[in-house]
C-alpha positions as CSV (number, residue, x, y, z in Angstrom):
1,M,21.8,26.4,9.2
2,H,25.0,24.1,8.8
3,P,24.2,20.3,8.1
4,Q,25.3,17.6,10.7
5,I,27.8,15.3,9.2
6,I,28.0,11.8,10.5
7,P,31.2,10.2,9.2
8,R,31.1,6.4,8.2
9,S,32.9,5.4,11.6
10,E,30.0,6.9,13.4
11,H,26.8,5.1,11.7
12,P,25.7,1.7,10.6
13,I,25.5,2.1,6.8
14,S,27.3,0.0,4.5
15,R,27.3,0.1,0.8
16,K,27.1,-3.9,0.7
17,N,23.4,-3.2,2.0
18,I,22.5,-0.9,-0.8
19,H,21.0,-2.0,-3.5
20,P,23.7,-2.3,-6.2
21,D,21.4,-0.6,-8.9
22,A,21.1,2.2,-6.5
23,L,24.8,2.5,-6.1
24,K,24.9,2.3,-10.0
25,V,22.7,5.1,-10.5
26,M,24.6,7.6,-8.0
27,Y,27.9,7.0,-9.1
28,R,26.8,7.3,-12.8
29,L,25.5,10.9,-11.9
30,V,28.6,11.8,-9.9
31,R,30.6,10.9,-12.9
32,K,28.5,13.3,-14.9
33,G,29.1,16.1,-12.3
34,F,26.0,16.0,-10.6
35,T,25.2,15.4,-6.9
36,A,23.4,12.3,-5.9
37,Y,22.2,11.2,-2.4
38,L,20.6,8.0,-1.3
39,V,17.2,9.8,0.5
40,G,14.4,9.1,2.4
41,G,13.0,5.9,3.9
42,G,15.9,3.8,2.8
43,V,18.5,5.6,4.8
44,R,16.1,5.6,7.8
45,D,15.7,1.7,7.6
46,L,19.5,1.2,7.0
47,V,20.1,3.2,10.3
48,L,17.6,0.9,12.3
49,G,19.2,-2.2,10.8
50,R,16.1,-3.1,8.7
51,R,16.0,-4.2,5.0
52,P,14.7,-1.2,3.0
53,K,11.7,-2.1,0.6
54,D,12.9,0.8,-2.0
55,F,15.9,2.7,-2.6
56,D,15.4,6.1,-3.4
57,V,18.1,8.8,-5.2
58,S,18.1,12.5,-5.1
59,T,19.9,14.6,-7.4
60,N,20.6,18.1,-8.5
61,A,20.1,17.1,-12.0
62,T,16.9,17.9,-13.9
63,P,14.4,15.2,-14.5
64,N,15.6,15.7,-18.4
65,Q,18.9,15.7,-17.5
66,I,18.7,12.4,-15.9
67,K,16.7,11.3,-18.8
68,R,19.7,12.0,-21.2
69,T,22.1,10.1,-18.5
70,F,19.8,7.0,-18.5
71,R,18.5,5.3,-21.4
72,N,16.4,2.7,-19.3
73,C,14.1,5.5,-17.5
74,F,10.7,7.5,-18.1
75,L,9.3,10.2,-16.5
76,I,6.3,10.2,-14.3
77,G,4.0,12.4,-12.5
78,R,2.8,16.1,-12.7
79,R,2.1,17.3,-9.1
80,F,5.6,15.6,-8.3
81,R,7.8,15.1,-11.5
82,L,9.9,12.0,-10.9
83,V,12.2,9.7,-12.6
84,H,11.8,6.0,-12.9
85,I,15.3,4.1,-14.1
86,R,14.6,0.4,-14.5
87,F,17.0,-2.5,-14.3
88,G,14.8,-5.4,-15.1
89,N,12.3,-5.8,-12.6
90,Q,13.9,-2.9,-9.9
91,I,13.2,0.4,-10.4
92,I,15.2,3.0,-8.7
93,E,13.0,6.3,-8.1
94,T,15.1,9.4,-8.8
95,S,14.0,13.0,-8.1
96,T,15.1,16.4,-8.5
97,F,16.3,18.6,-4.9
98,R,12.9,20.5,-4.6
99,R,12.1,23.3,-2.2
100,C,8.7,24.3,-0.8
101,P,6.7,26.1,-3.4
102,E,5.7,29.7,-2.5
103,L,2.1,30.6,-1.5
104,D,-0.3,32.4,-3.6
105,D,-1.0,35.5,-2.3
106,N,-4.4,35.5,-3.7
107,D,-5.3,32.4,-1.8
108,S,-3.4,32.6,1.5
109,E,-5.8,30.7,3.6
110,E,-5.5,27.7,1.2
111,L,-2.2,25.8,1.8
112,Y,-2.9,22.8,-0.2
113,V,-0.2,22.1,-2.7
114,F,-1.2,21.1,-6.3
115,R,2.0,21.5,-8.0
116,D,5.6,20.8,-6.5
117,N,7.9,21.1,-9.0
118,C,10.1,23.8,-7.6
119,Y,13.7,23.1,-7.7
120,G,16.2,24.0,-4.9
121,S,19.4,22.8,-2.9
122,P,19.8,19.8,-0.8
123,E,19.0,21.9,2.3
124,E,15.8,23.0,1.0
125,D,15.1,19.6,-0.3
126,A,15.4,18.3,3.3
127,L,13.5,21.2,4.5
128,R,10.6,20.2,2.4
129,R,10.1,16.8,3.5
130,D,7.4,15.4,5.6
131,F,9.4,14.2,8.9
132,T,12.6,14.2,10.4
133,I,13.3,10.5,10.3
134,N,12.8,10.6,6.2
135,A,15.2,13.9,5.6
136,L,18.7,12.0,6.2
137,F,21.0,11.7,3.0
138,Y,23.8,9.3,2.5
139,E,26.4,10.2,0.0
140,I,28.9,7.9,-1.7
141,K,32.1,9.9,-1.8
142,Q,32.8,9.8,1.9
143,F,30.5,7.2,2.8
144,S,28.9,9.8,5.4
145,I,25.1,10.9,6.4
146,I,24.3,14.3,5.9
147,D,21.7,15.5,8.7
148,H,20.0,18.9,8.1
149,V,16.8,18.8,10.4
150,G,18.0,16.3,13.5
151,G,16.7,13.2,12.0
152,L,19.2,11.1,13.6
153,S,18.4,12.2,16.8
154,D,14.7,11.5,16.3
155,I,15.5,8.1,15.2
156,H,17.3,7.3,18.6
157,K,14.6,8.7,20.6
158,R,11.9,6.7,18.1
159,L,10.2,10.0,17.7
160,I,7.9,10.8,14.6
161,R,8.2,14.8,14.4
162,C,7.1,16.9,11.5
163,I,9.7,19.1,9.7
164,G,8.7,22.8,10.2
165,D,5.2,23.6,11.7
166,P,2.8,20.8,11.6
167,N,-0.2,22.9,11.2
168,I,0.9,23.9,8.1
169,R,2.5,20.9,6.8
170,F,-0.6,18.7,7.3
171,R,-2.8,21.4,5.3
172,E,-0.2,21.4,2.6
173,D,-0.5,17.8,2.4
174,P,-3.1,15.9,4.4
175,V,-1.9,12.7,3.5
176,R,1.1,13.1,5.8
177,M,-1.1,12.4,8.6
178,I,-2.1,9.0,7.5
179,R,2.0,8.7,6.9
180,A,2.6,9.8,10.4
181,I,0.4,7.0,11.8
182,R,1.9,4.6,9.3
183,F,5.5,5.2,10.5
184,A,4.2,5.2,14.4
185,S,2.9,2.0,13.8
186,R,5.2,0.3,11.7
187,L,8.9,1.4,13.6
188,D,7.1,1.4,16.9
189,F,7.7,4.9,17.5
190,R,5.5,7.7,19.3
191,I,4.0,10.8,17.6
192,E,5.7,13.6,19.2
193,P,3.1,16.2,20.9
194,A,3.3,18.8,18.6
195,T,2.5,16.7,15.6
196,F,-0.1,14.6,17.2
197,N,-2.2,17.6,18.4
198,A,-1.7,18.8,14.7
199,I,-3.4,16.0,13.6
200,L,-6.5,16.3,16.1
201,R,-6.6,19.8,15.2
202,H,-6.7,19.1,11.2
203,H,-7.8,15.8,10.7
204,Q,-10.5,17.1,8.6
205,E,-8.5,18.2,6.1
206,I,-7.9,14.6,4.7
207,L,-11.2,15.3,2.9
208,K,-9.4,17.4,0.5
209,A,-6.5,14.6,-0.5
210,S,-6.9,12.9,-3.5
211,P,-9.0,9.8,-2.8
212,P,-6.5,7.4,-4.8
213,R,-4.1,8.6,-2.7
214,V,-5.8,8.1,0.7
215,F,-7.1,4.5,-0.7
216,E,-3.3,3.8,-1.6
217,E,-2.0,4.8,2.2
218,L,-4.9,2.6,3.8
219,L,-3.5,-0.5,2.1
220,K,-0.2,0.4,3.4
221,L,-1.2,0.4,6.9
222,F,-1.3,-3.1,6.8
223,S,2.0,-3.8,4.6
224,Y,4.0,-5.4,7.9
225,G,1.3,-6.7,9.9
226,C,0.6,-3.4,11.8
227,G,-3.0,-2.6,11.1
228,E,-4.6,-2.7,14.5
229,K,-2.1,-0.6,15.8
230,A,-2.8,1.9,12.8
231,F,-6.4,1.8,13.0
232,R,-6.1,2.6,16.8
233,L,-4.6,5.6,16.2
234,L,-7.0,6.8,13.0
235,Y,-9.5,6.1,15.4
236,K,-7.9,7.9,18.3
237,T,-7.3,11.0,16.0
238,G,-10.4,11.2,14.3
239,L,-9.2,10.4,10.8
240,L,-11.3,7.5,10.9
241,S,-14.4,9.2,11.3
242,D,-13.4,11.2,8.0
243,M,-12.0,8.0,6.0
244,L,-14.5,5.4,7.2
245,P,-17.4,7.0,8.9
246,E,-19.3,3.4,8.9
247,V,-16.2,1.8,10.8
248,A,-16.1,4.5,13.4
249,D,-19.6,4.7,13.9
250,F,-19.4,0.7,14.8
251,L,-16.4,1.2,17.2
252,D,-18.5,4.0,18.7
253,H,-21.5,1.4,19.3
254,D,-19.1,-1.6,19.9
255,H,-17.3,-0.6,23.2
256,G,-14.4,1.5,21.1
257,Q,-11.2,0.4,22.2
258,D,-12.9,-3.1,23.4
259,S,-14.5,-3.6,20.1
260,V,-14.2,-7.0,18.3
261,L,-13.0,-5.2,15.1
262,W,-9.3,-4.9,17.1
263,A,-9.6,-8.9,17.5
264,W,-10.3,-9.5,13.8
265,L,-7.3,-7.0,12.8
266,R,-5.2,-8.6,15.2
267,H,-5.4,-12.0,13.8
268,L,-5.0,-10.6,10.1
269,D,-1.8,-8.9,11.2
270,D,-0.5,-12.3,12.4
271,R,-1.6,-13.7,9.4
272,I,0.3,-11.0,7.2
273,R,3.4,-11.3,9.1
274,E,3.2,-15.3,9.1
275,T,2.5,-15.2,5.3
276,H,4.2,-12.2,4.1
277,E,1.3,-11.9,1.9
278,H,-0.5,-8.4,1.2
279,E,-4.1,-9.4,0.4
280,P,-6.3,-6.3,-0.7
281,V,-9.3,-8.1,-0.8
282,L,-8.9,-10.2,2.5
283,I,-8.0,-6.8,4.3
284,F,-10.9,-5.0,3.4
285,A,-13.3,-7.9,3.7
286,T,-11.7,-8.4,7.3
287,L,-12.1,-4.7,8.1
288,F,-16.1,-4.4,7.0
289,H,-16.9,-8.1,8.0
290,A,-17.8,-7.4,11.8
291,L,-20.2,-4.2,10.9
292,V,-21.9,-5.8,7.9
293,K,-22.7,-9.0,10.1
294,R,-24.4,-6.9,12.5
295,I,-26.6,-5.3,10.0
296,V,-27.3,-8.6,8.0
297,A,-28.6,-10.0,11.2
298,R,-30.6,-6.5,12.0
299,Q,-32.0,-6.5,8.2
300,T,-33.0,-10.5,8.1
301,A,-35.1,-10.0,11.3
302,E,-36.9,-7.2,9.9
303,Y,-37.3,-9.1,6.8
304,A,-38.7,-12.1,8.8
305,A,-40.9,-9.9,10.7
306,R,-42.8,-9.0,7.0
307,G,-42.6,-12.7,6.1
308,E,-39.9,-11.7,3.5
309,N,-36.5,-13.4,2.8
310,V,-33.6,-11.4,2.4
311,I,-31.3,-11.5,-0.4
312,L,-27.9,-11.4,0.6
313,H,-25.7,-10.3,-2.5
314,D,-28.3,-7.1,-2.8
315,L,-28.2,-6.3,0.8
316,L,-24.1,-6.3,0.5
317,A,-24.1,-4.3,-2.6
318,E,-26.7,-1.7,-1.4
319,Y,-24.4,-0.9,1.7
320,L,-21.0,-1.4,0.4
321,L,-20.7,-0.5,-3.2
322,P,-21.2,3.2,-1.9
323,V,-18.8,2.9,0.8
324,C,-16.2,1.4,-1.9
325,A,-17.1,4.1,-4.6
326,R,-16.3,6.6,-1.7
327,I,-12.7,5.4,-1.2
328,C,-12.0,4.8,-5.0
329,M,-11.9,1.0,-4.3
330,P,-11.5,-0.7,-7.9
331,R,-14.9,-2.4,-9.0
332,W,-13.4,-5.4,-9.6
333,M,-12.2,-5.2,-6.1
334,A,-15.4,-4.3,-4.2
335,A,-17.2,-7.1,-6.2
336,R,-14.8,-9.8,-5.2
337,M,-14.6,-8.8,-1.5
338,I,-18.7,-8.9,-1.3
339,Q,-18.5,-12.5,-2.8
340,V,-15.8,-13.4,-0.2
341,M,-18.5,-12.3,2.5
342,I,-21.2,-13.8,0.9
343,N,-19.2,-17.3,0.6
344,Q,-19.0,-17.2,4.1
345,S,-22.4,-18.7,4.7
346,R,-21.2,-21.6,2.8
347,F,-18.7,-23.0,5.4
348,V,-22.0,-23.4,7.9
349,P,-23.4,-26.8,7.6
350,D,-27.0,-26.5,6.2
351,K,-28.9,-29.3,5.3
352,R,-31.7,-27.3,3.7
353,R,-29.2,-26.0,1.1
354,R,-27.4,-28.3,-1.4
355,F,-24.5,-26.9,-3.3
356,S,-21.2,-28.6,-5.3
357,K,-18.4,-28.4,-2.7
358,R,-16.1,-28.8,-5.8
359,G,-17.5,-25.9,-7.9
360,F,-17.2,-23.7,-4.4
361,V,-13.6,-24.6,-3.7
362,A,-12.7,-23.8,-7.5
363,Q,-13.6,-20.2,-7.3
364,D,-10.9,-17.7,-8.0
365,C,-11.9,-16.0,-4.6
366,F,-12.2,-19.3,-2.6
367,P,-8.5,-18.8,-0.9
368,E,-9.6,-15.5,0.2
369,S,-12.9,-16.9,1.6
370,L,-11.2,-19.7,3.4
371,A,-8.8,-17.2,4.9
372,L,-11.7,-15.0,6.2
373,H,-13.4,-18.1,7.6
374,E,-10.1,-19.0,9.3
375,L,-10.1,-15.8,10.6
376,G,-13.5,-15.7,12.0
377,L,-12.7,-19.1,14.2
378,R,-9.7,-17.7,15.6
379,V,-11.5,-14.7,16.7
380,S,-14.3,-16.8,18.1
381,G,-11.8,-19.3,19.6
382,D,-13.5,-22.3,17.7
383,D,-11.5,-25.5,16.3
384,L,-9.3,-24.6,13.2
385,G,-9.4,-27.9,12.3
386,R,-12.9,-27.3,10.6
387,C,-10.7,-25.6,7.8
388,E,-8.5,-28.8,6.7
389,P,-11.2,-30.6,4.9
390,W,-11.8,-27.6,2.7
391,S,-8.2,-26.9,2.3
392,A,-7.7,-30.2,1.5
393,L,-10.4,-30.3,-1.2
394,H,-8.9,-27.2,-2.5
395,Q,-5.8,-28.7,-3.3
396,E,-7.6,-31.8,-4.8
397,V,-9.4,-29.6,-7.4
398,Q,-6.4,-27.6,-8.2
399,A,-4.4,-30.6,-8.9
400,Q,-7.1,-32.2,-11.2
401,Q,-7.3,-28.8,-12.8
402,L,-3.4,-28.7,-13.5
403,E,-3.4,-32.4,-15.3
404,P,-5.1,-31.7,-18.3
405,A,-2.8,-28.6,-19.1
406,A,0.3,-30.7,-18.0
407,E,-0.9,-33.2,-20.5
408,M,-1.4,-31.2,-23.2
409,S,2.1,-29.3,-22.5
410,S,3.5,-32.6,-22.6
411,L,2.5,-33.7,-26.2
412,P,4.4,-33.0,-29.1
413,K,3.8,-30.2,-31.1
414,P,2.1,-30.5,-34.5
415,K,4.6,-29.7,-37.5
416,R,4.0,-26.6,-39.5
417,R,3.3,-27.3,-42.8
418,S,4.9,-25.1,-45.3
419,R,2.9,-23.7,-47.9
420,K,4.2,-23.8,-51.5
421,R,3.4,-20.8,-53.4
422,P,1.9,-21.5,-56.7
423,R,4.0,-21.3,-59.7
424,R,3.1,-18.7,-62.2
425,N,2.8,-19.8,-65.9
426,R,5.7,-18.1,-68.0
427,V,4.7,-16.3,-71.0
428,V,7.4,-16.6,-73.8
429,R,7.5,-13.9,-75.8
430,E,8.6,-14.4,-79.5
431,H,10.6,-11.6,-81.1
């Protein structure tokens, strides 16, 4: 299969839009006699006129050869061996061309790939990638794009298409199903029918994937303010019922595609696009808040019927901690998320309960608590002005906390007293 070579005059990619450290890596590898291409999402975003988040390089040099070429690098990964080349705060991820690993004849039914370090040619590397739009190569000798799989055509058609048989590719690595949804929602592309039907057929394979990888992909769904679109696709394909059955069950009993949860996620997306902040605690607090609120209301009524008082922290911990553990959410994040949810009751005036407002706004998790409260006001259509006094008090308390630190830093540092070593008595020897 001959690749399609798109010359510089027929594509929009310019070197001035590529990070200079990525160019430095490619030029040095080429000077050493290796082949090196800019690959993956960076090429895709440059073709679309977007600013890439990362610049990845692929080469025929092995990880050890790359390490000998660059002193400022280190090897990572077992299942997929990579080299990270560090330039200050910038990391250029560099991989070796790979091919699809051969299936084990003794276990032909199991397609999940546990190791992926079979090196190959550039064409084999393109064919083993997940989607056609992510398999474009940019080379710096002729400044051309190399397309082995028709990815440029799918970009123009705005399609997410699996490379090869999607029924096999999703069983090799089930996380690709979440990635397909992420790219479709972020880029506003459609998932082509064969790929979409394969997700419907094999969505339960996601249970075989590594929970930390799934958790990371769930967070990435919100990176560009496209969480609502992504979760609608997760719900539609059945993936949500596998990863977060509690949320899927809530949607089933809350009018599905017309659920209040979509309003929460829509306003969260607006906040992320406006602030450009990706706050994991706020994301999951928003995702769980609507269903937890319903559970708390039901449990409170049951406790009241028995003449008992509900302890909110214990109730939330009993319900949410097993969910958080299942999706491998860090314990500190789960504890902070629960506290953010508990704090919502503090924003409701209650003359029977008194608490220190200054102590409340001084909490580390207060910004996320206030953000969740503001999202709730937007969902219900209430006056956002109710947030202003809290925000002003928070700024005032922060300023007061910074004053002593500023005063201490302005004081002259005490001089360090040098300690003289004691003189030793000289012993005069008589000869």
